[in-house]
N, C-alpha and C positions, 0 to 999 in steps of 0.2 A: 592326078590323084586316082587311086584305084577304088574299087567298091568297098563299102563298109562291111565289116565282119558281123557275125551274129551278136546280139546283145548278150552281155554277161549275166551271170546269176546274181540275184539280189543278195546283198550282204546282210549281216546281222545288224539290227538296229543298235545304235549306241546309247549312251547314258547322258541324259541332260540334267541329271539331278546334282548340279553343282551350285553351291551357295557361297556368296562372299559377304562377309560382315566386316565393318570397320568399327573399332572400339578404341577410345582414348582412355588412358589411365593417368589421372592427375598425379603430380608429385606428392600431394598430401594424402593420396589414397594408398600408397605403397605401405605394406605392413612389414616391420622389422622383426626378424626371428633370429634367435641365437644371442651370443655374447660378443660385443665389440672386441676386435683384436684376436678372436678365437675362431668363431664359426658363423659370423654374422652374414645374413643375406636378407633380401627383400622379396616379397611376393604379393601377388594380387590375384584373386579369383574373379574371373569374368563369367557371369551366367550366360550359357549358350545352349538353350533348349534343343537346338538342332543337332547337338552331339548326343545321339542316342546310342543304345547298346548295339544296334545294327551298324552304325557308323564305326564304333570302336572295333567291332569284330570283323566287318567286311568292307569298310570304306577307308577313307583317309581324311586327316586334318592337317593342313599346312598353314603355318603361321609366319607372317613377315612383320618386321618393325620398320617404321618409316624413318628415314634419315632426314637430317636438317635440309638437305638439298632437294627433298621430295622423292628420292628414289627409295626402293624397298629392299631390305636384306632379309633373306630367309633365316629362320631360326632352326636350330640353335646357332648363335653367332658369338664371336669374341671380338672385342674392340680394345685397342691399345691407347692409353692416355698418358700424358705427362702431368704430374702434380707440381705446380709451382710452390705450393705450401711445403711439400716434403722433398722437393728436388729429386724426384724419382719417377720411373714409369710404373704403371700398374695396368692390369687387364680387367675389363668388365665382360662378363659373360651373361647372355640372356638366353634362357631356355624356356621350355614349357612342358606341361603334362596335361593329359586329358582324362576326364572322368565323365560319367553320364551327366549331361546337363551343364558341364562347366569346363573351362580352360583355366589352368593355373600357370601364370607367368612368373618366373623367378629371375632375379638379378643378383649376381654375385660379383664382388670386387676382390681382387687378389690380396689387397692390403687389409681386408676384413674390417675396415673402418666405416663409420656411419655417414656415408655420402648418400643422402636420400636421392633416389633416382629422379631425374627430371620427368616432366609430363611426356608420355610416349604414346604414339598412335600405332595400333596393330591392325593388320589385315588378316582375317581368319577365313580360310577357304575350306569348305566342307564338301567332300565328294562321296556320294553314296556308291557303294559297290553293287554289282548286279550279276546275276547268274545267266550264262548262256544255256541254251538247250542241252548242251553236252554235260552240264553239271559243274563246269569249271568256273571259278570266280574271276572276274575281270574288273579292274578299276580303270576307268577311262580318263586319262590325264590330258586329252586333246581339247577339251572344251572349257 
């Protein structure tokens, strides 16, 4: 083994401002909006004070839904189901929107009927953006 070379230049410090929150939405908590058979969907607002204006404008919010087997699926997501009652397939989509202090989860069914969503668990990951000395914005997804 040869001699070691000179030490490298120190890198830029990263961002450790990553928060993860787990929140369950009970089946009875989902709010129906619209008219059955036309434009019906369900939603629920989760208070998340960590979602600030700074997060909205220079950070990131990533949301996952927990599957029955314990794995997580990133949102938005679409799921295919077969209805024994109607002898047909339908899709369920789960998406989200963010606003200062809250996360809004929505569940849509392609058949637009009133299937109240089951209790669901969500993992919410909030990542603060930060500026390097050169003025460029970076979001660190490695931590």
